[in-house]
All heavy atoms as a GROMACS GRO file, in nm:
protein
  625
    1PRO      N    1   1.903   3.783  -1.184
    1PRO     CA    2   1.810   3.818  -1.290
    1PRO      C    3   1.837   3.741  -1.420
    1PRO      O    4   1.744   3.706  -1.490
    1PRO     CB    5   1.834   3.967  -1.312
    1PRO     CG    6   1.903   4.017  -1.192
    1PRO     CD    7   1.971   3.901  -1.131
    2LEU      N    8   1.964   3.714  -1.447
    2LEU     CA    9   1.995   3.642  -1.570
    2LEU      C   10   1.949   3.496  -1.562
    2LEU      O   11   1.901   3.440  -1.660
    2LEU     CB   12   2.146   3.648  -1.598
    2LEU     CG   13   2.201   3.786  -1.631
    2LEU    CD1   14   2.352   3.784  -1.632
    2LEU    CD2   15   2.148   3.833  -1.764
    3LYS      N   16   1.963   3.435  -1.444
    3LYS     CA   17   1.919   3.295  -1.429
    3LYS      C   18   1.768   3.284  -1.439
    3LYS      O   19   1.715   3.188  -1.493
    3LYS     CB   20   1.965   3.240  -1.294
    3LYS     CG   21   2.104   3.186  -1.295
    3LYS     CD   22   2.133   3.113  -1.167
    3LYS     CE   23   2.274   3.056  -1.169
    3LYS     NZ   24   2.308   2.988  -1.046
    4VAL      N   25   1.697   3.384  -1.386
    4VAL     CA   26   1.550   3.382  -1.389
    4VAL      C   27   1.501   3.383  -1.533
    4VAL      O   28   1.408   3.310  -1.569
    4VAL     CB   29   1.493   3.504  -1.312
    4VAL    CG1   30   1.345   3.518  -1.333
    4VAL    CG2   31   1.524   3.489  -1.164
    5LEU      N   32   1.565   3.465  -1.617
    5LEU     CA   33   1.523   3.476  -1.756
    5LEU      C   34   1.587   3.369  -1.845
    5LEU      O   35   1.554   3.359  -1.963
    5LEU     CB   36   1.558   3.615  -1.810
    5LEU     CG   37   1.491   3.731  -1.738
    5LEU    CD1   38   1.537   3.862  -1.798
    5LEU    CD2   39   1.340   3.720  -1.743
    6GLY      N   40   1.681   3.293  -1.789
    6GLY     CA   41   1.746   3.187  -1.865
    6GLY      C   42   1.841   3.241  -1.970
    6GLY      O   43   1.857   3.181  -2.076
    7SER      N   44   1.904   3.353  -1.943
    7SER     CA   45   1.995   3.413  -2.042
    7SER      C   46   2.133   3.438  -1.980
    7SER      O   47   2.189   3.546  -1.994
    7SER     CB   48   1.935   3.542  -2.095
    7SER     OG   49   1.906   3.629  -1.988
    8GLU      N   50   2.187   3.337  -1.912
    8GLU     CA   51   2.318   3.352  -1.846
    8GLU      C   52   2.429   3.374  -1.947
    8GLU      O   53   2.524   3.447  -1.922
    8GLU     CB   54   2.353   3.228  -1.761
    8GLU     CG   55   2.262   3.207  -1.644
    8GLU     CD   56   2.158   3.101  -1.671
    8GLU    OE1   57   2.122   3.080  -1.788
    8GLU    OE2   58   2.113   3.038  -1.575
    9ASN      N   59   2.421   3.309  -2.063
    9ASN     CA   60   2.528   3.316  -2.161
    9ASN      C   61   2.500   3.416  -2.273
    9ASN      O   62   2.575   3.423  -2.370
    9ASN     CB   63   2.552   3.178  -2.222
    9ASN     CG   64   2.589   3.076  -2.116
    9ASN    OD1   65   2.662   3.109  -2.024
    9ASN    ND2   66   2.539   2.956  -2.129
   10SER      N   67   2.393   3.494  -2.260
   10SER     CA   68   2.355   3.587  -2.366
   10SER      C   69   2.423   3.722  -2.356
   10SER      O   70   2.430   3.796  -2.453
   10SER     CB   71   2.204   3.609  -2.365
   10SER     OG   72   2.138   3.486  -2.378
   11PHE      N   73   2.473   3.760  -2.238
   11PHE     CA   74   2.528   3.893  -2.216
   11PHE      C   75   2.665   3.884  -2.150
   11PHE      O   76   2.691   3.796  -2.070
   11PHE     CB   77   2.436   3.975  -2.124
   11PHE     CG   78   2.297   3.992  -2.177
   11PHE    CD1   79   2.194   3.911  -2.133
   11PHE    CD2   80   2.269   4.090  -2.271
   11PHE    CE1   81   2.066   3.925  -2.181
   11PHE    CE2   82   2.141   4.106  -2.320
   11PHE     CZ   83   2.039   4.023  -2.276
   12ASP      N   84   2.752   3.978  -2.186
   12ASP     CA   85   2.879   3.998  -2.116
   12ASP      C   86   2.862   4.119  -2.026
   12ASP      O   87   2.828   4.228  -2.074
   12ASP     CB   88   2.994   4.024  -2.215
   12ASP     CG   89   3.031   3.899  -2.292
   12ASP    OD1   90   3.013   3.789  -2.236
   12ASP    OD2   91   3.078   3.912  -2.406
   13ILE      N   92   2.886   4.103  -1.898
   13ILE     CA   93   2.861   4.210  -1.802
   13ILE      C   94   2.990   4.241  -1.728
   13ILE      O   95   3.055   4.152  -1.673
   13ILE     CB   96   2.751   4.169  -1.702
   13ILE    CG1   97   2.622   4.140  -1.777
   13ILE    CG2   98   2.729   4.278  -1.599
   13ILE    CD1   99   2.512   4.089  -1.691
   14PHE      N  100   3.026   4.369  -1.726
   14PHE     CA  101   3.141   4.418  -1.649
   14PHE      C  102   3.088   4.517  -1.547
   14PHE      O  103   3.021   4.613  -1.583
   14PHE     CB  104   3.244   4.484  -1.741
   14PHE     CG  105   3.300   4.391  -1.843
   14PHE    CD1  106   3.247   4.386  -1.971
   14PHE    CD2  107   3.403   4.304  -1.811
   14PHE    CE1  108   3.297   4.300  -2.066
   14PHE    CE2  109   3.452   4.216  -1.905
   14PHE     CZ  110   3.400   4.214  -2.032
   15ILE      N  111   3.121   4.494  -1.420
   15ILE     CA  112   3.061   4.572  -1.311
   15ILE      C  113   3.170   4.629  -1.223
   15ILE      O  114   3.267   4.561  -1.190
   15ILE     CB  115   2.968   4.483  -1.227
   15ILE    CG1  116   2.854   4.432  -1.314
   15ILE    CG2  117   2.913   4.559  -1.108
   15ILE    CD1  118   2.778   4.321  -1.253
   16LYS      N  119   3.152   4.755  -1.182
   16LYS     CA  120   3.238   4.820  -1.084
   16LYS      C  121   3.147   4.876  -0.977
   16LYS      O  122   3.064   4.962  -1.005
   16LYS     CB  123   3.316   4.933  -1.150
   16LYS     CG  124   3.463   4.928  -1.128
   16LYS     CD  125   3.528   5.048  -1.192
   16LYS     CE  126   3.670   5.012  -1.225
   16LYS     NZ  127   3.742   5.125  -1.284
   17ALA      N  128   3.160   4.827  -0.855
   17ALA     CA  129   3.077   4.876  -0.745
   17ALA      C  130   3.169   4.929  -0.635
   17ALA      O  131   3.271   4.868  -0.604
   17ALA     CB  132   2.990   4.763  -0.690
   18ASN      N  133   3.133   5.043  -0.578
   18ASN     CA  134   3.211   5.097  -0.467
   18ASN      C  135   3.118   5.152  -0.360
   18ASN      O  136   3.003   5.183  -0.387
   18ASN     CB  137   3.310   5.204  -0.514
   18ASN     CG  138   3.241   5.320  -0.581
   18ASN    OD1  139   3.122   5.318  -0.601
   18ASN    ND2  140   3.317   5.421  -0.617
   19GLY      N  141   3.168   5.160  -0.239
   19GLY     CA  142   3.089   5.210  -0.128
   19GLY      C  143   3.004   5.100  -0.068
   19GLY      O  144   2.976   4.997  -0.130
   20GLY      N  145   2.964   5.118   0.056
   20GLY     CA  146   2.881   5.019   0.123
   20GLY      C  147   2.959   4.894   0.156
   20GLY      O  148   3.081   4.890   0.150
   21GLY      N  149   2.888   4.788   0.186
   21GLY     CA  150   2.950   4.661   0.218
   21GLY      C  151   2.929   4.561   0.107
   21GLY      O  152   2.875   4.593   0.002
   22LEU      N  153   2.972   4.440   0.131
   22LEU     CA  154   2.960   4.335   0.030
   22LEU      C  155   2.814   4.305  -0.006
   22LEU      O  156   2.779   4.292  -0.122
   22LEU     CB  157   3.027   4.207   0.080
   22LEU     CG  158   3.172   4.189   0.039
   22LEU    CD1  159   3.230   4.065   0.105
   22LEU    CD2  160   3.183   4.177  -0.110
   23ALA      N  161   2.731   4.293   0.096
   23ALA     CA  162   2.590   4.260   0.071
   23ALA      C  163   2.520   4.374  -0.003
   23ALA      O  164   2.441   4.352  -0.095
   23ALA     CB  165   2.518   4.231   0.202
   24GLY      N  166   2.551   4.498   0.036
   24GLY     CA  167   2.490   4.613  -0.030
   24GLY      C  168   2.533   4.625  -0.175
   24GLY      O  169   2.453   4.657  -0.263
   25GLN      N  170   2.661   4.597  -0.201
   25GLN     CA  171   2.710   4.602  -0.338
   25GLN      C  172   2.647   4.492  -0.422
   25GLN      O  173   2.611   4.515  -0.537
   25GLN     CB  174   2.862   4.589  -0.340
   25GLN     CG  175   2.933   4.713  -0.293
   25GLN     CD  176   3.083   4.700  -0.300
   25GLN    OE1  177   3.135   4.593  -0.331
   25GLN    NE2  178   3.153   4.806  -0.270
   26ALA      N  179   2.632   4.374  -0.364
   26ALA     CA  180   2.571   4.263  -0.437
   26ALA      C  181   2.426   4.296  -0.473
   26ALA      O  182   2.380   4.268  -0.584
   26ALA     CB  183   2.577   4.135  -0.354
   27GLN      N  184   2.357   4.358  -0.380
   27GLN     CA  185   2.218   4.395  -0.405
   27GLN      C  186   2.209   4.505  -0.511
   27GLN      O  187   2.119   4.505  -0.595
   27GLN     CB  188   2.153   4.441  -0.275
   27GLN     CG  189   2.004   4.437  -0.277
   27GLN     CD  190   1.947   4.453  -0.138
   27GLN    OE1  191   2.009   4.515  -0.052
   27GLN    NE2  192   1.830   4.398  -0.116
   28ALA      N  193   2.303   4.599  -0.508
   28ALA     CA  194   2.306   4.705  -0.608
   28ALA      C  195   2.335   4.650  -0.747
   28ALA      O  196   2.274   4.692  -0.846
   28ALA     CB  197   2.409   4.810  -0.570
   29VAL      N  198   2.425   4.553  -0.755
   29VAL     CA  199   2.458   4.490  -0.883
   29VAL      C  200   2.336   4.415  -0.937
   29VAL      O  201   2.302   4.424  -1.055
   29VAL     CB  202   2.578   4.395  -0.867
   29VAL    CG1  203   2.593   4.303  -0.985
   29VAL    CG2  204   2.705   4.475  -0.846
   30LYS      N  205   2.267   4.344  -0.848
   30LYS     CA  206   2.147   4.269  -0.888
   30LYS      C  207   2.040   4.364  -0.944
   30LYS      O  208   1.980   4.337  -1.048
   30LYS     CB  209   2.094   4.193  -0.767
   30LYS     CG  210   1.974   4.107  -0.793
   30LYS     CD  211   1.933   4.028  -0.670
   30LYS     CE  212   1.869   4.119  -0.570
   30LYS     NZ  213   1.805   4.048  -0.459
   31LEU      N  214   2.020   4.477  -0.876
   31LEU     CA  215   1.921   4.575  -0.921
   31LEU      C  216   1.963   4.637  -1.054
   31LEU      O  217   1.879   4.656  -1.144
   31LEU     CB  218   1.903   4.683  -0.815
   31LEU     CG  219   1.806   4.796  -0.847
   31LEU    CD1  220   1.664   4.741  -0.861
   31LEU    CD2  221   1.811   4.902  -0.741
   32GLY      N  222   2.092   4.668  -1.068
   32GLY     CA  223   2.140   4.728  -1.192
   32GLY      C  224   2.125   4.635  -1.311
   32GLY      O  225   2.084   4.678  -1.420
   33ILE      N  226   2.155   4.508  -1.291
   33ILE     CA  227   2.140   4.410  -1.400
   33ILE      C  228   1.993   4.396  -1.437
   33ILE      O  229   1.958   4.392  -1.555
   33ILE     CB  230   2.201   4.275  -1.359
   33ILE    CG1  231   2.353   4.286  -1.350
   33ILE    CG2  232   2.164   4.166  -1.459
   33ILE    CD1  233   2.420   4.164  -1.292
   34ALA      N  234   1.906   4.390  -1.337
   34ALA     CA  235   1.763   4.375  -1.365
   34ALA      C  236   1.708   4.496  -1.440
   34ALA      O  237   1.629   4.481  -1.534
   34ALA     CB  238   1.687   4.354  -1.235
   35ARG      N  239   1.752   4.616  -1.402
   35ARG     CA  240   1.706   4.736  -1.472
   35ARG      C  241   1.758   4.742  -1.615
   35ARG      O  242   1.688   4.787  -1.706
   35ARG     CB  243   1.750   4.861  -1.396
   35ARG     CG  244   1.666   4.887  -1.273
   35ARG     CD  245   1.708   5.017  -1.208
   35ARG     NE  246   1.623   5.045  -1.092
   35ARG     CZ  247   1.645   5.145  -1.008
   35ARG    NH1  248   1.748   5.226  -1.026
   35ARG    NH2  249   1.565   5.165  -0.907
   36ALA      N  250   1.882   4.698  -1.634
   36ALA     CA  251   1.937   4.696  -1.770
   36ALA      C  252   1.864   4.595  -1.857
   36ALA      O  253   1.841   4.619  -1.976
   36ALA     CB  254   2.086   4.665  -1.764
   37LEU      N  255   1.827   4.482  -1.798
   37LEU     CA  256   1.755   4.380  -1.875
   37LEU      C  257   1.616   4.429  -1.917
   37LEU      O  258   1.562   4.384  -2.017
   37LEU     CB  259   1.742   4.252  -1.793
   37LEU     CG  260   1.866   4.165  -1.784
   37LEU    CD1  261   1.844   4.052  -1.687
   37LEU    CD2  262   1.904   4.111  -1.920
   38CYS      N  263   1.558   4.520  -1.840
   38CYS     CA  264   1.424   4.571  -1.872
   38CYS      C  265   1.422   4.644  -2.006
   38CYS      O  266   1.318   4.652  -2.070
   38CYS     CB  267   1.375   4.664  -1.762
   38CYS     SG  268   1.306   4.573  -1.626
   39THR      N  269   1.536   4.701  -2.045
   39THR     CA  270   1.540   4.770  -2.174
   39THR      C  271   1.548   4.673  -2.291
   39THR      O  272   1.521   4.712  -2.404
   39THR     CB  273   1.661   4.865  -2.181
   39THR    OG1  274   1.781   4.787  -2.168
   39THR    CG2  275   1.657   4.967  -2.069
   40VAL      N  276   1.582   4.546  -2.263
   40VAL     CA  277   1.604   4.448  -2.370
   40VAL      C  278   1.492   4.345  -2.379
   40VAL      O  279   1.454   4.305  -2.489
   40VAL     CB  280   1.740   4.376  -2.345
   40VAL    CG1  281   1.767   4.274  -2.454
   40VAL    CG2  282   1.852   4.476  -2.338
   41VAL      N  283   1.438   4.303  -2.264
   41VAL     CA  284   1.342   4.192  -2.264
   41VAL      C  285   1.200   4.242  -2.285
   41VAL      O  286   1.169   4.359  -2.260
   41VAL     CB  287   1.351   4.112  -2.131
   41VAL    CG1  288   1.486   4.050  -2.115
   41VAL    CG2  289   1.316   4.197  -2.013
   42PRO      N  290   1.108   4.156  -2.328
   42PRO     CA  291   0.968   4.195  -2.347
   42PRO      C  292   0.896   4.220  -2.214
   42PRO      O  293   0.947   4.189  -2.106
   42PRO     CB  294   0.906   4.076  -2.421
   42PRO     CG  295   1.000   3.964  -2.406
   42PRO     CD  296   1.135   4.021  -2.377
   43GLU      N  297   0.776   4.275  -2.226
   43GLU     CA  298   0.698   4.319  -2.109
   43GLU      C  299   0.664   4.206  -2.012
   43GLU      O  300   0.671   4.224  -1.890
   43GLU     CB  301   0.568   4.384  -2.159
   43GLU     CG  302   0.479   4.440  -2.050
   43GLU     CD  303   0.537   4.563  -1.985
   43GLU    OE1  304   0.607   4.640  -2.053
   43GLU    OE2  305   0.511   4.583  -1.865
   44ASN      N  306   0.630   4.088  -2.063
   44ASN     CA  307   0.591   3.978  -1.974
   44ASN      C  308   0.708   3.932  -1.888
   44ASN      O  309   0.690   3.890  -1.773
   44ASN     CB  310   0.531   3.862  -2.052
   44ASN     CG  311   0.628   3.804  -2.152
   44ASN    OD1  312   0.726   3.867  -2.188
   44ASN    ND2  313   0.599   3.684  -2.200
   45GLN      N  314   0.831   3.940  -1.939
   45GLN     CA  315   0.946   3.903  -1.857
   45GLN      C  316   0.979   4.012  -1.756
   45GLN      O  317   1.032   3.984  -1.649
   45GLN     CB  318   1.067   3.873  -1.946
   45GLN     CG  319   1.050   3.745  -2.023
   45GLN     CD  320   1.173   3.710  -2.105
   45GLN    OE1  321   1.246   3.797  -2.149
   45GLN    NE2  322   1.195   3.581  -2.124
   46GLN      N  323   0.947   4.138  -1.789
   46GLN     CA  324   0.965   4.246  -1.692
   46GLN      C  325   0.872   4.225  -1.572
   46GLN      O  326   0.909   4.249  -1.458
   46GLN     CB  327   0.936   4.382  -1.756
   46GLN     CG  328   1.042   4.425  -1.855
   46GLN     CD  329   1.010   4.559  -1.917
   46GLN    OE1  330   0.934   4.637  -1.861
   46GLN    NE2  331   1.069   4.586  -2.033
   47ARG      N  332   0.750   4.180  -1.600
   47ARG     CA  333   0.656   4.151  -1.490
   47ARG      C  334   0.708   4.039  -1.402
   47ARG      O  335   0.691   4.041  -1.281
   47ARG     CB  336   0.519   4.115  -1.547
   47ARG     CG  337   0.439   4.236  -1.588
   47ARG     CD  338   0.293   4.202  -1.611
   47ARG     NE  339   0.254   4.265  -1.737
   47ARG     CZ  340   0.230   4.202  -1.850
   47ARG    NH1  341   0.238   4.071  -1.856
   47ARG    NH2  342   0.197   4.268  -1.958
   48LEU      N  343   0.775   3.940  -1.464
   48LEU     CA  344   0.834   3.830  -1.388
   48LEU      C  345   0.944   3.883  -1.295
   48LEU      O  346   0.950   3.846  -1.178
   48LEU     CB  347   0.891   3.725  -1.483
   48LEU     CG  348   0.968   3.610  -1.420
   48LEU    CD1  349   0.875   3.525  -1.334
   48LEU    CD2  350   1.035   3.526  -1.525
   49LEU      N  351   1.030   3.970  -1.346
   49LEU     CA  352   1.136   4.028  -1.263
   49LEU      C  353   1.077   4.108  -1.148
   49LEU      O  354   1.124   4.102  -1.035
   49LEU     CB  355   1.226   4.118  -1.349
   49LEU     CG  356   1.316   4.050  -1.450
   49LEU    CD1  357   1.387   4.153  -1.536
   49LEU    CD2  358   1.418   3.962  -1.381
   50ARG      N  359   0.970   4.185  -1.177
   50ARG     CA  360   0.909   4.266  -1.072
   50ARG      C  361   0.841   4.178  -0.966
   50ARG      O  362   0.849   4.205  -0.847
   50ARG     CB  363   0.808   4.363  -1.131
   50ARG     CG  364   0.750   4.458  -1.027
   50ARG     CD  365   0.681   4.578  -1.086
   50ARG     NE  366   0.764   4.662  -1.166
   50ARG     CZ  367   0.851   4.750  -1.119
   50ARG    NH1  368   0.867   4.762  -0.989
   50ARG    NH2  369   0.921   4.826  -1.199
   51SER      N  370   0.778   4.070  -1.009
   51SER     CA  371   0.708   3.982  -0.914
   51SER      C  372   0.807   3.911  -0.821
   51SER      O  373   0.773   3.878  -0.708
   51SER     CB  374   0.622   3.881  -0.988
   51SER     OG  375   0.703   3.791  -1.059
   52LEU      N  376   0.928   3.887  -0.869
   52LEU     CA  377   1.031   3.824  -0.785
   52LEU      C  378   1.106   3.925  -0.699
   52LEU      O  379   1.195   3.889  -0.624
   52LEU     CB  380   1.130   3.747  -0.873
   52LEU     CG  381   1.071   3.626  -0.943
   52LEU    CD1  382   1.172   3.568  -1.040
   52LEU    CD2  383   1.029   3.521  -0.842
   53GLY      N  384   1.073   4.054  -0.713
   53GLY     CA  385   1.134   4.157  -0.631
   53GLY      C  386   1.271   4.201  -0.679
   53GLY      O  387   1.346   4.262  -0.604
   54LEU      N  388   1.304   4.172  -0.803
   54LEU     CA  389   1.436   4.209  -0.855
   54LEU      C  390   1.444   4.353  -0.902
   54LEU      O  391   1.553   4.405  -0.925
   54LEU     CB  392   1.476   4.114  -0.969
   54LEU     CG  393   1.494   3.968  -0.928
   54LEU    CD1  394   1.516   3.881  -1.049
   54LEU    CD2  395   1.610   3.955  -0.831
   55LEU      N  396   1.330   4.419  -0.919
   55LEU     CA  397   1.330   4.559  -0.963
   55LEU      C  398   1.295   4.653  -0.848
   55LEU      O  399   1.266   4.770  -0.871
   55LEU     CB  400   1.229   4.577  -1.077
   55LEU     CG  401   1.266   4.508  -1.208
   55LEU    CD1  402   1.154   4.521  -1.308
   55LEU    CD2  403   1.394   4.566  -1.263
   56THR      N  404   1.297   4.603  -0.726
   56THR     CA  405   1.262   4.685  -0.611
   56THR      C  406   1.388   4.721  -0.533
   56THR      O  407   1.464   4.633  -0.492
   56THR     CB  408   1.166   4.608  -0.519
   56THR    OG1  409   1.057   4.560  -0.597
   56THR    CG2  410   1.114   4.697  -0.409
   57ARG      N  411   1.408   4.850  -0.512
   57ARG     CA  412   1.524   4.898  -0.437
   57ARG      C  413   1.499   4.878  -0.288
   57ARG      O  414   1.388   4.897  -0.240
   57ARG     CB  415   1.547   5.046  -0.466
   57ARG     CG  416   1.667   5.104  -0.395
   57ARG     CD  417   1.678   5.253  -0.424
   57ARG     NE  418   1.779   5.312  -0.340
   57ARG     CZ  419   1.757   5.362  -0.219
   57ARG    NH1  420   1.636   5.361  -0.168
   57ARG    NH2  421   1.854   5.415  -0.149
   58ASP      N  422   1.604   4.844  -0.214
   58ASP     CA  423   1.594   4.831  -0.069
   58ASP      C  424   1.595   4.972  -0.011
   58ASP      O  425   1.693   5.044  -0.021
   58ASP     CB  426   1.712   4.750  -0.015
   58ASP     CG  427   1.700   4.719   0.132
   58ASP    OD1  428   1.594   4.751   0.191
   58ASP    OD2  429   1.794   4.664   0.189
   59SER      N  430   1.484   5.013   0.048
   59SER     CA  431   1.468   5.152   0.089
   59SER      C  432   1.520   5.181   0.230
   59SER      O  433   1.503   5.292   0.279
   59SER     CB  434   1.320   5.191   0.081
   59SER     OG  435   1.245   5.109   0.169
   60ARG      N  436   1.580   5.081   0.295
   60ARG     CA  437   1.630   5.106   0.430
   60ARG      C  438   1.754   5.194   0.425
   60ARG      O  439   1.848   5.168   0.351
   60ARG     CB  440   1.664   4.973   0.498
   60ARG     CG  441   1.543   4.884   0.518
   60ARG     CD  442   1.583   4.753   0.577
   60ARG     NE  443   1.664   4.676   0.483
   60ARG     CZ  444   1.714   4.558   0.510
   60ARG    NH1  445   1.696   4.502   0.627
   60ARG    NH2  446   1.785   4.493   0.420
   61ILE      N  447   1.753   5.301   0.504
   61ILE     CA  448   1.867   5.392   0.510
   61ILE      C  449   1.906   5.410   0.655
   61ILE      O  450   1.831   5.376   0.747
   61ILE     CB  451   1.834   5.529   0.447
   61ILE    CG1  452   1.714   5.592   0.515
   61ILE    CG2  453   1.815   5.518   0.298
   61ILE    CD1  454   1.689   5.735   0.479
   62LYS      N  455   2.025   5.465   0.678
   62LYS     CA  456   2.074   5.486   0.813
   62LYS      C  457   1.988   5.592   0.881
   62LYS      O  458   1.956   5.697   0.824
   62LYS     CB  459   2.219   5.533   0.807
   62LYS     CG  460   2.281   5.549   0.942
   62LYS     CD  461   2.425   5.591   0.932
   62LYS     CE  462   2.480   5.614   1.070
   62LYS     NZ  463   2.615   5.667   1.068
   63GLU      N  464   1.950   5.563   1.005
   63GLU     CA  465   1.868   5.656   1.081
   63GLU      C  466   1.956   5.768   1.137
   63GLU      O  467   2.069   5.744   1.177
   63GLU     CB  468   1.802   5.579   1.197
   63GLU     CG  469   1.684   5.648   1.257
   63GLU     CD  470   1.612   5.558   1.356
   63GLU    OE1  471   1.650   5.442   1.372
   63GLU    OE2  472   1.516   5.606   1.418
   64ARG      N  473   1.902   5.889   1.136
   64ARG     CA  474   1.983   6.002   1.182
   64ARG      C  475   1.998   6.003   1.333
   64ARG      O  476   1.916   5.946   1.405
   64ARG     CB  477   1.923   6.133   1.134
   64ARG     CG  478   1.797   6.175   1.208
   64ARG     CD  479   1.756   6.316   1.165
   64ARG     NE  480   1.670   6.379   1.264
   64ARG     CZ  481   1.715   6.442   1.372
   64ARG    NH1  482   1.843   6.449   1.397
   64ARG    NH2  483   1.630   6.497   1.457
   65ARG      N  484   2.102   6.068   1.381
   65ARG     CA  485   2.127   6.079   1.524
   65ARG      C  486   2.029   6.178   1.583
   65ARG      O  487   2.008   6.286   1.530
   65ARG     CB  488   2.271   6.126   1.547
   65ARG     CG  489   2.306   6.136   1.693
   65ARG     CD  490   2.446   6.192   1.711
   65ARG     NE  491   2.468   6.227   1.848
   65ARG     CZ  492   2.439   6.345   1.901
   65ARG    NH1  493   2.388   6.440   1.827
   65ARG    NH2  494   2.460   6.369   2.029
   66MET      N  495   1.965   6.141   1.697
   66MET     CA  496   1.868   6.228   1.761
   66MET      C  497   1.935   6.310   1.872
   66MET      O  498   2.033   6.268   1.932
   66MET     CB  499   1.754   6.146   1.823
   66MET     CG  500   1.644   6.112   1.726
   66MET     SD  501   1.701   5.993   1.610
   66MET     CE  502   1.562   5.895   1.580
   67PHE      N  503   1.876   6.424   1.899
   67PHE     CA  504   1.926   6.514   2.003
   67PHE      C  505   1.919   6.445   2.139
   67PHE      O  506   1.817   6.385   2.172
   67PHE     CB  507   1.842   6.642   2.003
   67PHE     CG  508   1.877   6.736   2.112
   67PHE    CD1  509   1.990   6.814   2.104
   67PHE    CD2  510   1.798   6.746   2.225
   67PHE    CE1  511   2.024   6.901   2.204
   67PHE    CE2  512   1.831   6.832   2.327
   67PHE     CZ  513   1.945   6.911   2.316
   68GLY      N  514   2.026   6.453   2.215
   68GLY     CA  515   2.027   6.397   2.350
   68GLY      C  516   2.069   6.251   2.356
   68GLY      O  517   2.078   6.196   2.465
   69LEU      N  518   2.090   6.188   2.242
   69LEU     CA  519   2.133   6.048   2.241
   69LEU      C  520   2.276   6.040   2.185
   69LEU      O  521   2.324   6.133   2.121
   69LEU     CB  522   2.039   5.964   2.153
   69LEU     CG  523   1.893   5.960   2.195
   69LEU    CD1  524   1.815   5.873   2.099
   69LEU    CD2  525   1.876   5.908   2.336
   70LYS      N  526   2.341   5.927   2.212
   70LYS     CA  527   2.478   5.910   2.163
   70LYS      C  528   2.480   5.872   2.015
   70LYS      O  529   2.567   5.915   1.941
   70LYS     CB  530   2.550   5.803   2.246
   70LYS     CG  531   2.571   5.843   2.391
   70LYS     CD  532   2.644   5.736   2.465
   70LYS     CE  533   2.654   5.763   2.612
   70LYS     NZ  534   2.746   5.870   2.646
   71LYS      N  535   2.387   5.787   1.974
   71LYS     CA  536   2.372   5.746   1.834
   71LYS      C  537   2.225   5.758   1.798
   71LYS      O  538   2.152   5.828   1.866
   71LYS     CB  539   2.421   5.602   1.816
   71LYS     CG  540   2.570   5.585   1.826
   71LYS     CD  541   2.605   5.439   1.800
   71LYS     CE  542   2.748   5.423   1.765
   71LYS     NZ  543   2.778   5.285   1.728
   72ALA      N  544   2.182   5.689   1.694
   72ALA     CA  545   2.043   5.700   1.651
   72ALA      C  546   1.947   5.651   1.760
   72ALA      O  547   1.844   5.713   1.785
   72ALA     CB  548   2.021   5.620   1.524
   73ARG      N  549   1.981   5.541   1.828
   73ARG     CA  550   1.892   5.487   1.932
   73ARG      C  551   1.963   5.462   2.063
   73ARG      O  552   1.898   5.428   2.162
   73ARG     CB  553   1.829   5.358   1.882
   73ARG     CG  554   1.739   5.384   1.764
   73ARG     CD  555   1.659   5.264   1.728
   73ARG     NE  556   1.570   5.299   1.620
   73ARG     CZ  557   1.442   5.269   1.617
   73ARG    NH1  558   1.388   5.203   1.714
   73ARG    NH2  559   1.368   5.304   1.515
   74LYS      N  560   2.095   5.475   2.065
   74LYS     CA  561   2.171   5.446   2.186
   74LYS      C  562   2.164   5.566   2.282
   74LYS      O  563   2.206   5.676   2.247
   74LYS     CB  564   2.317   5.416   2.151
   74LYS     CG  565   2.401   5.380   2.270
   74LYS     CD  566   2.542   5.348   2.227
   74LYS     CE  567   2.625   5.309   2.346
   74LYS     NZ  568   2.762   5.276   2.306
   75ALA      N  569   2.114   5.540   2.402
   75ALA     CA  570   2.107   5.645   2.504
   75ALA      C  571   2.205   5.613   2.615
   75ALA      O  572   2.255   5.501   2.625
   75ALA     CB  573   1.964   5.654   2.559
   76SER      N  574   2.231   5.711   2.699
   76SER     CA  575   2.317   5.684   2.813
   76SER      C  576   2.243   5.594   2.911
   76SER      O  577   2.120   5.591   2.913
   76SER     CB  578   2.360   5.814   2.881
   76SER     OG  579   2.248   5.890   2.917
   77GLN      N  580   2.316   5.523   2.995
   77GLN     CA  581   2.257   5.425   3.085
   77GLN      C  582   2.165   5.494   3.185
   77GLN      O  583   2.197   5.598   3.241
   77GLN     CB  584   2.368   5.348   3.158
   77GLN     CG  585   2.318   5.230   3.234
   77GLN     CD  586   2.434   5.146   3.289
   77GLN    OE1  587   2.548   5.189   3.286
   77GLN    NE2  588   2.405   5.029   3.337
   78PHE      N  589   2.048   5.432   3.208
   78PHE     CA  590   1.949   5.489   3.298
   78PHE      C  591   1.986   5.455   3.442
   78PHE      O  592   2.018   5.341   3.474
   78PHE     CB  593   1.811   5.432   3.265
   78PHE     CG  594   1.703   5.477   3.360
   78PHE    CD1  595   1.656   5.606   3.356
   78PHE    CD2  596   1.650   5.388   3.453
   78PHE    CE1  597   1.557   5.647   3.444
   78PHE    CE2  598   1.552   5.428   3.542
   78PHE     CZ  599   1.504   5.558   3.536
   79SER      N  600   1.982   5.555   3.529
   79SER     CA  601   2.014   5.534   3.671
   79SER      C  602   1.891   5.573   3.752
   79SER      O  603   1.841   5.685   3.740
   79SER     CB  604   2.133   5.619   3.710
   79SER     OG  605   2.153   5.610   3.848
   80LYS      N  606   1.843   5.482   3.835
   80LYS     CA  607   1.723   5.508   3.915
   80LYS      C  608   1.754   5.602   4.030
   80LYS      O  609   1.673   5.684   4.068
   80LYS     CB  610   1.669   5.375   3.967
   80LYS     CG  611   1.519   5.366   3.963
   80LYS     CD  612   1.475   5.228   4.007
   80LYS     CE  613   1.350   5.189   3.933
   80LYS     NZ  614   1.296   5.064   3.980
   81ARG      N  615   1.871   5.584   4.088
   81ARG     CA  616   1.907   5.666   4.205
   81ARG      C  617   2.034   5.740   4.183
   81ARG      O  618   2.123   5.706   4.116
   81ARG     CB  619   1.922   5.577   4.328
   81ARG     CG  620   1.791   5.518   4.370
   81ARG     CD  621   1.807   5.424   4.491
   81ARG     NE  622   1.681   5.361   4.516
   81ARG     CZ  623   1.638   5.254   4.454
   81ARG    NH1  624   1.712   5.196   4.364
   81ARG    NH2  625   1.522   5.202   4.484
   0.00000   0.00000   0.00000
């Protein structure tokens, strides 16, 4: 988000992320920085961030385990006979 707006040297950012994996933490940091910038930058730059997908949360979540299966989609091996 900082490179998009051309303000890499304008802010000092200290981040602590926990939980999830590396990619998930990186995406959370990107979203947090973009949301924080929205309070500082004008409206037209907010539209730019939104059009690039920087203000959109990744809505994929872990699927719940279903009854009769071992995991969310893993079933026991099918036997014909």
